C-alpha positions as CSV (number, residue, x, y, z in Angstrom):
1,X,121.6,36.9,141.3
2,X,118.6,36.6,139.2
3,X,117.1,40.2,138.3
4,X,113.9,41.7,136.5
5,X,114.9,44.9,135.0
6,X,112.4,47.8,134.2
7,X,113.9,51.0,132.8
8,X,111.9,54.3,133.0
9,X,113.2,56.6,130.1
10,X,113.0,60.4,129.8
11,X,110.4,60.4,126.9
12,X,106.8,59.7,128.1
13,X,106.3,56.9,125.4
14,X,109.1,54.9,126.6
15,X,108.1,55.2,130.3
16,X,108.1,51.8,132.1
17,X,109.9,50.0,129.2
18,X,110.6,46.6,130.4
19,X,114.1,45.6,129.5
20,X,113.8,42.0,130.6
21,X,114.9,39.3,133.1
22,X,118.3,38.2,133.8
23,X,118.8,34.7,135.0
24,X,121.2,33.5,137.8
25,X,123.8,32.7,135.0
26,X,123.7,36.3,133.7
27,X,121.7,35.4,130.5
28,X,119.4,38.1,129.4
29,X,115.9,37.6,128.2
30,X,113.7,40.2,126.4
31,X,109.9,40.1,125.8
32,X,108.8,38.5,122.5
33,X,105.1,38.0,122.1
34,X,102.2,37.5,124.2
35,X,101.4,33.8,124.9
36,X,97.8,34.2,126.3
37,X,95.6,35.7,129.2
38,X,93.8,34.2,132.1
39,X,91.6,35.8,134.5
40,X,94.1,37.2,136.7
41,X,97.5,37.0,134.7
42,X,98.8,37.3,131.3
43,X,101.8,35.4,130.2
44,X,104.5,36.4,127.5
45,X,107.4,34.7,125.9
46,X,110.9,36.1,126.7
47,X,114.0,35.0,124.7
48,X,117.7,35.3,124.8
49,X,120.1,36.3,122.0
50,X,121.0,32.4,122.2
51,X,117.2,31.6,121.8
52,X,116.7,30.5,125.2
53,X,113.0,30.8,126.4
54,X,111.1,31.4,129.3
55,X,107.4,32.6,130.2
56,X,106.7,35.6,132.3
57,X,103.5,36.3,134.1
58,X,102.3,39.5,135.3
59,X,98.9,40.6,136.7
60,X,96.1,41.5,134.5
61,X,95.1,44.3,136.9
62,X,97.1,45.9,139.5
63,X,97.1,45.1,142.4
64,X,98.0,41.7,141.3
65,X,97.4,38.4,143.4
66,X,100.8,38.0,145.0
67,X,99.4,35.1,146.9
68,X,98.3,33.1,143.7
69,X,101.8,34.1,142.3
70,X,103.5,32.7,145.2
71,X,101.8,29.4,145.1
72,X,102.5,29.1,141.3
73,X,106.3,30.0,142.0
74,X,106.3,27.2,144.7
75,X,104.5,24.9,142.1
76,X,107.0,25.3,139.2
77,X,110.2,25.5,141.3
78,X,109.0,22.1,142.9
79,X,108.0,20.3,139.6
80,X,110.7,21.7,137.5
81,X,113.6,22.3,140.0
82,X,116.2,22.0,137.1
83,X,114.7,25.0,135.3
84,X,114.9,28.8,135.9
85,X,111.7,30.0,138.3
86,X,111.8,33.3,140.0
87,X,109.1,35.6,141.4
88,X,109.7,39.3,141.7
89,X,107.3,41.3,143.7
90,X,107.0,44.9,142.8
91,X,104.7,46.7,145.4
92,X,101.3,45.7,144.1
93,X,102.8,44.2,140.9
94,X,104.8,41.3,140.3
95,X,106.6,39.4,137.4
96,X,106.9,35.6,137.8
97,X,109.3,33.7,135.5
98,X,108.6,30.1,134.9
99,X,109.9,27.6,132.3
100,X,108.7,27.9,128.9
101,X,107.1,24.4,127.9
102,X,106.8,24.2,124.0
103,X,104.6,21.4,123.9
104,X,100.8,20.9,122.9
105,X,98.0,21.5,125.3
106,X,95.7,18.7,125.8
107,X,92.8,20.7,124.5
108,X,94.4,21.1,121.0
109,X,95.3,17.3,120.5
110,X,93.7,15.4,117.8
111,X,93.1,11.9,119.4
112,X,92.0,9.7,116.6
113,X,93.0,6.1,117.8
114,X,92.3,4.1,120.7
115,X,96.0,3.5,121.0
116,X,96.5,7.4,121.5
117,X,93.9,7.5,124.1
118,X,95.7,4.7,126.2
119,X,99.0,6.6,125.7
120,X,97.5,10.0,126.8
121,X,95.9,8.3,129.9
122,X,99.2,6.7,131.0
123,X,101.1,10.0,130.3
124,X,98.8,12.0,132.5
125,X,99.1,9.4,135.3
126,X,102.8,9.6,135.1
127,X,102.7,13.4,135.3
128,X,100.4,13.3,138.4
129,X,102.8,10.6,140.0
130,X,105.8,12.9,139.4
131,X,103.9,15.8,141.0
132,X,102.9,13.6,144.1
133,X,106.3,12.2,144.3
134,X,107.7,15.6,144.8
135,X,104.8,16.2,147.5
136,X,102.3,18.4,145.8
137,X,98.4,18.1,145.1
138,X,97.4,19.9,141.8
139,X,93.6,20.2,142.5
140,X,92.8,22.1,139.3
141,X,93.9,19.6,136.4
142,X,91.9,20.7,133.3
143,X,92.8,20.2,129.5
144,X,94.2,23.5,129.1
145,X,96.9,23.1,131.8
146,X,98.5,19.9,130.8
147,X,100.8,19.9,127.9
148,X,101.9,16.8,125.8
149,X,105.3,16.1,123.9
150,X,104.4,13.5,121.3
151,X,108.3,12.7,120.7
152,X,108.6,11.5,124.2
153,X,105.1,10.8,125.2
154,X,105.7,12.8,128.2
155,X,103.1,15.3,129.8
156,X,103.9,18.5,131.6
157,X,101.8,20.1,134.3
158,X,101.3,23.7,134.3
159,X,99.6,26.6,136.0
160,X,99.6,25.1,139.8
161,X,97.3,28.2,141.1
162,X,95.4,26.0,143.4
163,X,98.2,23.5,144.3
164,X,99.2,22.6,147.9
165,X,101.6,20.2,149.6
166,X,100.1,16.8,150.3
167,X,98.4,16.9,153.8
168,X,98.1,20.6,154.1
169,X,94.9,22.7,154.3
170,X,93.6,23.8,150.7
171,X,92.9,27.6,150.3
172,X,90.0,28.3,152.6
173,X,89.2,31.6,150.7
174,X,88.5,29.5,147.6
175,X,86.9,26.4,149.1
176,X,85.1,27.3,152.4
177,X,81.7,28.7,151.9
178,X,79.2,30.2,154.5
179,X,76.6,27.5,154.2
180,X,75.9,24.3,152.8
181,X,73.2,25.7,150.1
182,X,76.3,27.6,148.5
183,X,78.6,24.7,148.8
184,X,76.2,22.5,146.8
185,X,76.0,25.4,144.3
186,X,79.7,25.4,143.8
187,X,80.0,21.6,143.7
188,X,77.6,21.9,140.4
189,X,79.2,24.9,138.9
190,X,82.7,23.7,139.4
191,X,82.2,20.1,138.8
192,X,85.9,19.5,137.7
193,X,86.9,20.2,141.4
194,X,86.7,17.2,143.6
195,X,83.6,17.5,145.7
196,X,85.2,16.9,149.0
197,X,87.3,20.1,148.5
198,X,84.2,22.4,149.5
199,X,83.3,22.8,152.9
200,X,81.0,25.1,155.2
201,X,83.2,27.6,157.1
202,X,85.3,26.9,159.4
203,X,85.8,23.4,158.3
204,X,89.4,23.0,156.8
205,X,90.0,20.2,154.4
206,X,93.3,18.5,153.9
207,X,94.9,17.7,150.4
208,X,95.1,14.2,149.2
209,X,96.2,12.3,146.1
210,X,92.6,11.0,145.4
211,X,91.6,14.5,144.8
212,X,93.9,14.6,141.9
213,X,92.4,11.2,140.8
214,X,89.0,12.8,140.6
215,X,90.5,15.7,138.5
216,X,92.2,13.1,136.3
217,X,88.8,11.6,135.8
218,X,87.4,14.9,134.6
219,X,90.5,15.5,132.3
220,X,89.7,12.0,130.5
221,X,86.1,12.6,130.4
222,X,86.5,15.8,128.7
223,X,89.4,14.7,126.4
224,X,88.4,11.3,125.0
225,X,85.5,10.9,122.6
226,X,84.0,7.4,122.5
227,X,86.5,5.8,124.5
228,X,86.5,1.8,125.0
229,X,84.3,0.4,127.6
230,X,87.4,-0.4,129.6
231,X,88.7,3.1,129.4
232,X,85.3,4.4,130.0
233,X,85.1,2.1,133.3
234,X,88.5,3.5,134.6
235,X,87.3,7.2,134.0
236,X,84.1,6.3,136.0
237,X,86.2,4.9,138.8
238,X,88.1,8.0,139.0
239,X,85.0,10.1,139.3
240,X,83.6,8.3,142.4
241,X,82.1,10.7,144.8
242,X,83.5,8.8,147.7
243,X,87.4,9.3,147.6
244,X,87.9,5.7,149.2
245,X,86.5,4.2,146.2
246,X,88.7,5.9,143.7
247,X,91.5,3.9,142.4
248,X,95.3,4.9,143.2
249,X,97.4,6.1,140.4
250,X,99.3,2.7,140.4
251,X,96.0,0.8,140.2
252,X,95.0,2.9,137.1
253,X,98.4,2.3,135.4
254,X,98.1,-1.6,136.2
255,X,94.6,-1.6,134.6
256,X,95.8,0.3,131.6
257,X,98.5,-2.2,131.3
258,X,96.1,-4.9,131.4
259,X,94.3,-3.5,128.5
260,X,97.5,-3.0,126.6
261,X,98.2,-6.8,127.0
262,X,94.8,-7.9,126.0
263,X,94.4,-5.9,122.8
264,X,91.0,-8.0,122.2
265,X,89.5,-5.8,124.7
266,X,89.8,-2.8,122.5
267,X,87.1,-2.4,119.8
């Protein structure tokens, strides 16, 4: 059974020392280096003596948001079911162990060819399709929470703090506001979030795949400089305010395939 071990030693300076994480298979991992900080959680790299790696999240401040940690745990456990993922509640604190994805975040990619633009678009579509096939909607897809492996041309989603099962109600605390004026304010401020997510209390909104299509459009808009007119047209179609007018992932893939088959369409 997986464990997260914290030893309290006699010396004050050693109090609360974290000895590490022990996986289901008995492999022990120890903290190595910080990987980064978000608004609510910080991430550290843990390694075993055999050089296996995991990422461990803990709250920036206590009490931590165990609700968000639970959502992230479900996200990683669903998407990467073949990897270790464990949540350890500790009163008002927690530790969340997730797979360490050693790839390059989209925000750090150098995209210097039209061909790479298409490859990344294809790869992001496939990552979302895999997620949707497993029954989850991401809702918060951004250039810093999707990673790319150039050797396989495969992309990996991370974070998942707003993710929900398809067809279920999205987080009312995050998306329901007291009046329409505030709703419109949030739509402008958080424009990467699909506009249909926001509502006036107590109206509940259900998660749909078309929400992630909008997020994909924002991702590509932020990522690609000077895209071809054909790629730009696909991005614009994803950003339609009316979800019914947005393409499906398969329609996007087919459109990209047509560009691949007609290289003269590219500048």
